[in-house]
N, C-alpha and C positions, 0 to 999 in steps of 0.2 A: 297715431303716436309717432313722435320723432325718434331718431335712431338712438339706441342705448350705447353709451361709451363703455367699453370693457377695458379694465386697467391691467397693465403689466405688473408682475409681483413687486418690482422696485417702486412703481407708483403707489401701490397699496401701502408700502412701508413709509412713503412720504406722507400719505394721509394719516397713518398711524402716529407719526411724529407730530403732526398738527393736532391729532386727537389727544395726545398726552398734554399738550399745552392747554387745550380746551378743558380737560379734566382738572388740571391744576388751577386754572382760573376759576372754574365753577366751585371747587373746594374752598378757595379763598373767599369767594362771594358768599357761599353758604355760611362760613364762619363769621363773616361780617354782618350777617342779618341779625338785627335786634331792633326793638322799638326806638324810634327817634332818628334812625338812619334814613337818608333820602335815597330814592332810586337813582338820582344823579350822582350821589356818593358811590354807589355800586358801579355805575357806568364808568366813573373816573378810575376806580380801582381796577376794573377789568382792562381798560385801555392801557394803563401803566404796566400791568402784569403781562399783557400780550406783547407790548413793545419790548419789554425787558427780555422776553423769550425769543426775540428775533422775528416774530410774526407780525401780521397786520390783522385788525378786526375785519372779518368778512362782511359784517353788516354796515360798517361805516361808509357812508356815501353810496350805499346800494340804491340803484335806481329801478323804479317800476313806472314805466311811462314817463310822465313829467314830474313824478314825485321822487325825492331823494331823501333817504334815511340818514340822519345826521348823528347817530349814536353808535357806540360799540357793542351794546347788548340790547336785548328786549327785556323789559322788566314789567310784568303784568300782575296786577293785584286783584285777588278775590274773583269778581265776576268777569274780569278781563281774561280772555282765553289765551291770546298771543298778541305779539307786536306792540305791547305797551311801551310808550315813549318815556325814557327816564326824565324826571323833572326834579328841580331843586325843592319845589314845594310839595312833593309827594313823599310824605314821611311814613315809614312803616309803623304800624301800631300792633299792640298785643292782639293776637287772634287772627291777624291777616294771613293769607296764603299768597306767597310771591313766587311767580314763575320766572326763572332766570334762563334765558336762551343765549348761547354763546357760539359764535363761529370764528374760526381762525384760519387764515391763509398762511402757509409756511412752505417755502421752496416750491411755490407754484400750485399747491393743492390745498383744498379746503377740508375741514372737518367740522362737524356740527353736533351739539348736544344740548340738552335742556333738563332742568330739574324743577321741582316745586318744593318750596321750603315753608314750613310753618314758622310764624313769628311768635315766639313764646308759646304759651298754651293755646291750643285751638280745640274746637268741639270734637267730640268722638266721631261724629259724622264726617267732619272735614279730615280728620286723621284717616278714616277709612277711605275717603276719596283719594287721598295721596297714595295710600298703600295699593289700592286697586289700580290706579293709573300706572304706577311703576311696575306692578306685576303684569299688567296688560302688555306693557312694552316687552317684558321678558317672555311672556307667552308668545308674542309675535316672533321674537328672535328664536325661541326654541322650535317654532314651526318651520323654520328654514331648513330645507333639504336640497342638496345638489340635484338639479333637474326637476325640482318641485315647481310650483307655480306661485306667482305673486299673490294670488288670492288666498293661498295658504296662510300668509302673514295677516291679511285683512280679516280672514275668518277667525283666526285664533284670538285676535284682539277684540273683535266685535262680540264673540261668544262669551269671553270672560267678563267684559264690561257689562253687558246686558244681563248676564246671569247674576251679577252683583247689584243690579237695580239702578245703574247709572246709564247715561246716554253718550253716544259717540257724536262728536262734531263732524258733520259730513262735508262741509264746504272746504275745510282745510285738510291738507294731506301731507304725507311724507314725500320724499323725492330722492332721485339720484344725486350724487355729490362727487366732485372730483376737481378738475381744473376750474369748473364753474361751481358756484354755491348751489345752484338749482339745475339739475339735469334730469333727463328721462331715466327711469320711468316715474310717474306719479304713483304714490302708494297710499290709497285710501285705507282708512281704519275700519271699513265695513265692506261687505261684498255686494256688488251690483254687476250683473251680467253685462251691462253696457260698458264697463271699464275694461281697458286692456288687461290681459292676464298672461304676460310673457313668462317663459321658463326662467328659473333662477339658475344662472350659469356662472361659472368661474370668471372672476374679474369684474363682476357687477359690484358697485359700492353704493350703499343705500343709507339714507337717513330715515329711520323709522321713528314715528313720533305720534303716539296716541294723544289726543286732546279730548278730555272727558268732562262732561257737565254733571253736576249734582241734580239739576232739574231737567228742563226740556233741551233738546239738541239744537234748537234754532239759535242763530247768532245775528248780530248786527255790527256794522262798522261805524265807529264814532266820527264826528265831523273832522277830526284831525287826519282822516283818511288812512290811518294805520291801525289804530287800536281796535281789535276785535273783542266783543263782549257777548256774553250769553244774553239772549233777548229777554229772558224772564228775570235777569239779575241774580241767578243762582251761581254758586261758586263753581270754579273750573280748575282743573289740574292738567299738567302737561309734562311728559317725560320723553326724552329722545336720546338715541344712540346712533352713531355711524357704524355700519357693519360692512364687511366684505363677504361675498359668497365664495366659498372654497369647495373642493370636492368632499370635504368633511362636514360641510354645513356653513354655519355663520361664524365669522371671526370678528369680534366686536373691537373696533379700532379706537373707541373713546373710553375704554376702561381706564380706571385710575382712582385717585383718592376721592373724587366726588361720587363714584359708584364702582366699586371693585367687582361687582357681579352679583348674581342671584344668591 
């Protein structure tokens, strides 16, 4: 594992300021979700809102190897787990689940959060999937104790999700966040003794993000090389918050109108 970067309190406040922009953007996107809206419409709305707030989209022109992401948000529908690419021809329909993932860089620091939104009326099982995924995130946050261990987060999420009969996506994980969008440590949503298990210390800033499938846990990556889908085509949900570790536990830096708390 590479070195974890611990943040000074004034850096944590900069992340919190970016987090409030993220929350406001996500609230605006949630309110814009309705049948007939395209995921490109949502991407444009997010870009405009982020720039008006003085920030820049963390995802826009993000590079992985030779690949460059050309959009401000990820918008993933139904069986798409994460990293869905906004498209003009991808229109929301009644009964869809849309995952909206937003990162913002402000004053040199990133914050990252995600929600899953039902488009109109959805099935009772999909409503339960949304509820369980959001609550799993909060179970992970509540498990944070100063000088506890990273696996405390993973265990709390996994236990809750599996008790409710859903599955944890294993290949995709949470991450540290700060001057870089992705930092150490990685934060799996399940426990494996082979994963690093560092202590949770003051100044760590973490993006915790359970990704939960209604069917099997296995995933595939589409030919666009970005969009991750459930291998069996089952619905998936995703929730995320950026938190700071303090001596009192977890300080959630992306609280706001999109999610004021448990």
